[in-house]
N, C-alpha and C positions, 0 to 999 in steps of 0.2 A: 458062288460069290465069296470072295475073300473076306476075312475078318478084319475090321478096321483096327488100326494101330492106336492103342490107348496112350494119351499124352497128358502129362502133368506139367504145368508151367509155373516156374518160380522166379520172380524178379521183384526187387523192392520198389521199383518205379511203377506206380499205379497206371499211368497212362500207357506206358510201354507194355505192361502186363495185359491190360484190356485190349489194346490193339492187336497184340499177338494172339490172344484167345479168339477174338472175332475173325481174324484172318485165317487162322488154322481151322476154324470151325467150318469154313467153306470148302475145305479140302476133303473130298469123299473118302480118301484112303485113311483119314485120321479121325479119331474121336477124342475130344477133350473131356477128361474126367475130373479136372479140378485145376485150381491155381492158388498161388499164395505169394507172400512177400518176404518170407524169412527162412533161415536155414532150418529152424525147428519145424516149420510147416513142411519143408521139403522132406525131412526125415520121417515125420509122422505120416505125411501123405503117401510116401513110398511104401511104408509099412502097411497102411490101411487099404490103399487102393491097388497096390501092385501094378502100376502102369508099365507098359512096354518100354516107354521112353519118358525120361524126366529132363525137361529143359531147365537148366539152372544158370541164372545170370551170375557170373563170377564176381560182380560188384556187390553181391549179397554178403553182408557180414557173416563170417564163419562158414563161407561156402566150401572151403577145402575140408575142414572137419566133417561137414555134412556129407560130402562126397564119400569120404572114407566110411562113415557110419552107414550110408546107404549100400555101399558095396559089400559091407559085412552082413547087414540085415536082410537086404533084398537083392542078391547078386544077379537075379534074372532081369532086373530093371537096367536098361542102358541109359547112361548119363551123357547128355550133350551140354557142353559149356557155351553159354551165350555171352555176348558183349565182350569178347576176348580182344585185348589190345595188342596181342601178338608179341608182347615182350617175352624174353626168354624165361624169366622167373615165373611169370604167370602161366605160361603154356606148360613148361616142364613140370611144375608143381601139380597142376591139374591132371596132367597125363599120368604122373606117378601115383596120384590118388585114385585113379580108376576111370577117368573120363574116356568115352568111346569116340567122341567127335567134338569138333569145335565149329561154332558159328560166329564169324567175325562181325564187327560193327557195321561193315559195309554190305552185309548180306541182305538181299531182298526177302520178302515174305515167301515168294515162290521158291527161292533158293533154300530157305529154312525148311519148308515142307519137303523138298527133295532130299535135304540132308537127313531129316528124320527117317524117311523111307529107306535111304541108303544105309544108314546105321543098322536098322533092323535086318537088312539083308546081309549084314556083315561087311559092308563096304566102308572104306575110310572116308571121313568127312572133315576136310580142313583145307585151308588156303595153301598155295605153294610156299608161302613164307613159313607157316606153321609146320608144313611137311619137312622143310629144310631144317628147322630147329630140332624136330624129333629125330631126323636122320642123323644129325650131328651127335645127338645123345646116344643113339643106337651104336654109332661107330666107335664110341668109347665106353663100352659097357663094363670094363674092368675097373673103372675109376672108383665107383662106390664100393666094390668088393675089396679093392686095395686099401681104401680108407678104413673099411671095417676091420681088415686083417691087421692094420697098423695100430689099432687100439690096444691098450694094455690088456694082457690076459686076465688080470684081476677084475676087470669090468664084467659083470654078469650080462646075459643077453638082454634083460630088461633095462639095465643101466646104459647099454649101448644104444638101445632104441630111444631112450629118453635123451641121450646126448645129441642124437641127430635131430630130434624134435626141438631141443634147445637151440641148435644151430639154425633151425628154420624160423626162430624168433617166437616160438610158442611160449605162452605163460603156463604157470603151474596148473591153473584152472583148465586151460585148454587141453593140456596133456592128460589131466585126470579124466576129462570128458571123453577125449578121443580114445584113450586106452581102457576106459571103463574101470578105473581104479580110484581109490580114495585120494583126496587132496593130501592128507598126511602121508600116505604111501609115496606119492610123487615127491614130496619134500624130502623124505628119507632117502630116496634114490638120488635126488639132485645133490644132496650133501655128500653122499658116497662118491658120486662122480667127481665132484670138486676135490674131495680129499685124495682120491686115487690119481687124479691128473695133476695134483699139487698146484691148483690155481685158486685165486681168492674169490672169484665170483663167476656167475653163469656166462656173462659176456666174454670173459677171458677163455672159458671152455669152448664157447662157440667160435671165437676168433682162432683158437688153437686148432680146432678141427678144420676150419675153412682155409687156414694159411698153410697147413702142413701138406707138402706135395704128396700125391698118392704114392703109396709104397714105403714112405718113410715112417719111422716109429713116432708115436704120439705120446706126449706126456713125459713121465720120468725116463722112459727108455730113450726119448729124443735128447733129454738133458745129458744122459750118460754118454750117448753117441757123439754129441757135439762138444762135450766138455764144459758147456756153460748153458744155462737156460736162456730162452729167447725173451728178452725184456719187453719187446714190443707187444708180445702176446699176453703180458701180465703174469708170466710165470714167476713164482717167488724164488729167492735165492736158496740154493741147496745147503741150508744150515740147519742144525738141530733145532727142534721146536722149543720155544721158551717155556720155562716153568712158571706159570702164572702165580702171582702172589708171593714170590720169593725173590731174593736179590742175589746178584752174582757174588760168589765168595771173594773175600778180600784177604790179602796176605796179613797174617797176624804180626803185629809189632810187639816185640818182647818188652816187658816192663823195664824201667830204667835200671833197677837193681840187677837185671839179667844181662844188660848190655855189656859187652866187653870193653875194657878201658881202651881209649884211643881209637875205637871203632874197628879194631882188628879182630881176628878170630879169637874165640874164647880158648883159654888154655885147657888142655886136656887133663 
């Protein structure tokens, strides 16, 4: 007799969660070990229960950071994203975070059970639309690498990682939690990134990364290559930094007794 697949269900919608738990409980190949409604419960439940599969509703706040945390802490647990709207950003971000399968909003309970069993067997579980999106991503695998190589060499590995998280719209608190580092450390890295890219704020850094074609230099290198910074991305003018608290030097006017007569040059 085969061992039942242990499943943990996480979704913030109570009626959806209860219905899913009850339906999957009738599937002999599955064994429900718990349920919850938040990302923190997903991470804690995965660590404590070590389920074979964790069904995580992507509408759960902080679902993507939770996926990354679970992949680091309990890599043996397979993650399946529920409630996927099949938009490119939603699917690609979840796949890159470590999701093993997708359950669309149109899936029936029997299809959901079949998807769980398939993922445990190592099979892909997603709709044709999601498969097409993932295939498009696979067909251009060098884009991320080209963008990474385009970053200034002065950026450290951690600063590069934080820049990409900034481009994903992550806050300092989210970055600190996801990378397991202090908030003050994140702020220090963010300031370093802005300084090295010569941009005034994090939105400009994110826009610069997203708008720069793969393979082209990013930041100061791009300014030097183009001859002028890209104003649309918020890049500052290539001028020396001001000396705060001082005034620009002014030409000294000689006192009247030193002025030459008639305004001409002084006699030698």
